[in-house]
N, C-alpha and C positions, 0 to 999 in steps of 0.2 A: 300404678302398673303401666308400663309402656305398651305400645301397640304390639311390639314383638313378644313381650311377656304374656300378653293376653292371647296372642295367636298360639304360643307354645302351650299355655294352660288348656285352651280349647282343643288343640290338636291332640293333646294327651288324653283328654276325655273322649274324643271321637275314636281314637285308637283303642282305648279301653273298651268302648262299646262294640267296636268291630271285633275285637278279640273275645269278648264275653257279652253277647247280646242281652243277657238278663240284666246287665248293669243299666240298660236304658230305662227301666221302669223305676220311677221314683214316686214318693208320696210326700207332699208338703203338708204341714200341719200348722194350725193356729188355734189359740184359745182366746175367748172373749168373756168378759164378765161385766154385768151392770154394776156401776159404782153408786150413782145417785141420779135421780130423775131420769134423764135420757143420756147421761154421760156414761161411757163404757171405757174399758181398757182392752186392748188387744195385745196378745203376747205371741211372739214368733221366735223360736229358738232361744238364744240367750241375750237377745237385744232388750233395750229399755222398753217398757210398755208404751204402746201407741195410745194416745188419748183420742177418743172419738166422742164428739158431742154434736149438738144441733145449735143453730142460731136461736136467739131469744124468741123469735116469732114461731118457732117450732118446739118451744118448751125447754130449750137448752140454755147454757151459760156461755156458749161460744168458746169453749176451752180447747177445741180441736176441730179438725175437719169432720164433716159428717160422712156417713157411709157412701152416699152416692158421689160425693166429691172424691173420696178415696178410690172409688172405682175408676174415675177419670184419671187420677194420679197413677193408678196401676197400669192403665192402658198407655199413658204417655211415657212412663218410666220404662215399661217393657219395650216399647218402640225404640226408645233411646238406647237401651241396653243391646237390643238386637242390631241396631245400626252400628254400634261400636264393635260388637262381636263379629258380625258379618264383614264389616269393613276390614277388620284385622285379618280375617281369613282370606279376604280377596286382595289384600295388599293396597287398600285404598286409605289415604289419609283423610281424616275428618277434622276440620278446624272447629266446627260448631254443629251441634244438633239440639234443636229445641222443638217442643211440641206444645201447641196451644189447643185446648180441648173445651168443648161446650156440650152439656147434656140438657135436653129439654124434657121437663117433667111437669105433669099437671097434678097439682095438689088435691084436686077432687078425687083422683084415683087413690091417693095415699089415705085420705080420710073416709073413703068408702061412700062418697057423696054421689057418685055416678058409676054404676056397675059396668058401663061400657068403656070406661077409661081405666087402663092398667095403672097399678101403683108405681111402677118403675119408669125408667126413661122411655120415651117414645122415639127419641133420636139422639144420637151422639155424633158430633162432628169433630174432626181434628185437622190441624194444619201443621205439617212438619216442615221445618226450615233446616236445610243443610248448607254448610259452607265447606268447600273442599276444592283443592286444586285439580282433582281428578276430572277426566273427560265426562261429558254429558252421557255418553254411552255407558261408561263404567258406573256412573251414579244411577242410571236407569236400571241397570242390572242389580245394583245394591238395593234400590227401592223395591224391585220385584221380589228379591229374596226376603227382605224384611216383611213386606206385606203378606207374603205367603207362609211365613214361618213364625210370626209373633204369637206366642202362646195365649196372651191375654186377648188380643184381637180375635184369634181363632175361637176362644171360649165364648166371646160375646156374639159372634156372628153364626156359630154353629150350635144347633140344639144339643145339649149335653144332658146326661142323667144327673139329677140332683136328688138325693134321698136324705131323709132325716127322721128323727124320732124325738119325742118329747117325754121326759120323765117328770111326773108330778108326785111330790111327796114319796119318792122311792118307787113309784109304780110307773112303768113305761106304758104310754098310750100311743095310739097312732098319731102321726103328724098331720 
């Protein structure tokens, strides 16, 4: 898709939301299933299943990225998508967008060895590299727009409500 086609598609969506604000509310869905040991598959829409696994030192066979790696991929990909989308809307040509990410996690939290250590990431860092003939001022505006509107970044930095339930042998119990 060309930058112009992307701009047209996004403009059409924005216009549709302006004309009918109810269109702005969307729900994304995914399903996962444990396959074997710690290997799972994830399904989204009609795409091929995503294989999720752990490295051998965490009991897996290394047949796919693990969930915390996929979280990093989600953040990086969302940033890149937002750069492309926002740049097209702002008329900025991008020659390259790359994001390198790192997440720091202490396995003592994962294994319940220290109750003071959370099981998830304690820190995520990313470095975005942009190549563009646009002016520094235009690119700074683009960066500001992306940093303030990236859904995955927002989800990670803002507390959100997460609810769940567990069903055991057809009986729903509290999560």
